[in-house]
C-alpha positions in Angstrom: 14.1 6.3 -15.0 11.9 3.9 -16.9 10.1 5.0 -20.1 6.5 5.8 -19.3 4.0 3.4 -20.8 0.7 5.2 -21.4 -1.2 2.0 -20.3 0.7 1.9 -17.0 -1.7 4.5 -15.4 -4.5 1.9 -15.4 -2.4 -0.9 -13.9 -3.3 -0.2 -10.2 -7.0 0.1 -11.1 -7.0 -3.2 -13.0 -5.1 -4.9 -10.3 -7.4 -3.6 -7.6 -10.4 -4.9 -9.7 -8.8 -8.3 -9.9 -8.1 -8.3 -6.1 -11.8 -7.3 -5.5 -13.0 -10.1 -7.8 -10.9 -12.7 -6.0 -11.9 -11.7 -2.5 -14.8 -14.2 -2.7 -12.9 -16.9 -4.5 -11.9 -20.3 -3.2 -8.9 -19.9 -0.9 -7.4 -23.1 -2.3 -7.2 -21.6 -5.8 -6.7 -17.9 -5.1 -3.7 -16.4 -3.3 -5.8 -13.2 -2.5 -8.7 -15.2 -1.1 -6.3 -17.4 1.0 -4.5 -14.4 2.4 -7.8 -12.6 3.2 -9.2 -15.8 4.8 -6.3 -16.0 7.2 -7.3 -12.6 8.7 -6.2 -9.1 9.3 -3.0 -10.0 11.1 -1.8 -12.1 8.2 -2.4 -9.3 5.7 -0.6 -6.8 8.0 2.3 -9.2 8.4 2.7 -9.5 4.6 2.7 -5.7 4.2 5.4 -5.4 6.9 7.4 -8.3 5.4 7.3 -6.8 1.9 8.2 -3.3 3.2 11.2 -4.8 5.0 12.3 -6.6 1.8 12.0 -3.3 -0.1 14.1 -1.5 2.4 16.8 -4.2 2.3 16.8 -4.2 -1.5 17.2 -0.4 -1.4 20.0 -0.7 1.1 21.8 -3.1 -1.3 21.2 -0.7 -4.2 19.9 -3.5 -6.5 17.5 -1.6 -8.8 15.9 -4.8 -10.2 15.3 -6.1 -6.7 14.0 -2.8 -5.4 11.5 -2.7 -8.3 10.3 -6.2 -7.6 10.0 -5.8 -3.8 8.1 -2.5 -4.2 5.8 -4.2 -6.6 5.2 -6.9 -4.0 4.6 -4.2 -1.3 2.2 -2.3 -3.5 0.3 -5.5 -4.3 -0.1 -6.4 -0.6 -1.1 -2.8 0.2 -3.8 -3.1 -2.4 -5.0 -6.3 -0.7 -5.0 -4.4 2.6 -7.0 -1.6 1.1 -9.5 -4.0 -0.5 -9.9 -5.7 2.9 -11.1 -2.3 4.2 -13.3 -1.5 1.2 -10.8 1.0 -0.2 -8.8 1.1 -3.4 -6.1 3.1 -5.2 -8.5 5.9 -6.0 -8.8 6.6 -2.3 -5.1 6.8 -1.9 -4.7 8.9 -5.1 -7.4 11.3 -3.8 -5.5 11.7 -0.6 -2.2 12.4 -2.5 -4.0 14.9 -4.6 -5.3 16.6 -1.5 -1.8 16.9 -0.2 -0.3 18.0 -3.6 1.3 21.4 -3.3 1.4 21.4 0.5 4.7 21.3 2.3 5.4 17.9 3.8 6.1 19.7 7.2 2.8 21.6 7.0 0.8 18.5 6.0 2.4 16.4 8.8 1.6 19.1 11.3 -2.0 19.1 10.2 -2.3 15.5 11.2 -0.6 15.9 14.6 -2.7 14.6 17.5 -4.2 17.3 19.7 -2.6 17.9 23.1 -4.2 16.4 26.2 -3.6 17.1 29.8 -1.9 13.8 30.2 0.5 14.4 27.3 3.8 15.4 28.9 5.3 16.4 25.4 2.7 19.2 24.8 
């Protein structure tokens, strides 16, 4: 496991602030602005692409590549969050809400309610 850098805790907040600042930039000079200008589907496609690359890196067991691909995934997730007016603090608050709760219990709390047309319920 990597040595913990005390400054690392602020990286997501700083990156989110940079993404927020670049949202209104010229798409010709800002990757974030160009990605956002292409629309929701392009952002979602990048998140899916980066998630797939992270999975493939993990399957290969290449720790350096896993780290790089997860960094790409997190970056694009931050862009997705910013597109919807959210940021890392929102995700961290949700994780804090779930802390100490069994994964099975938490997942069950999010289960969709049964309907008359739902054959599985």
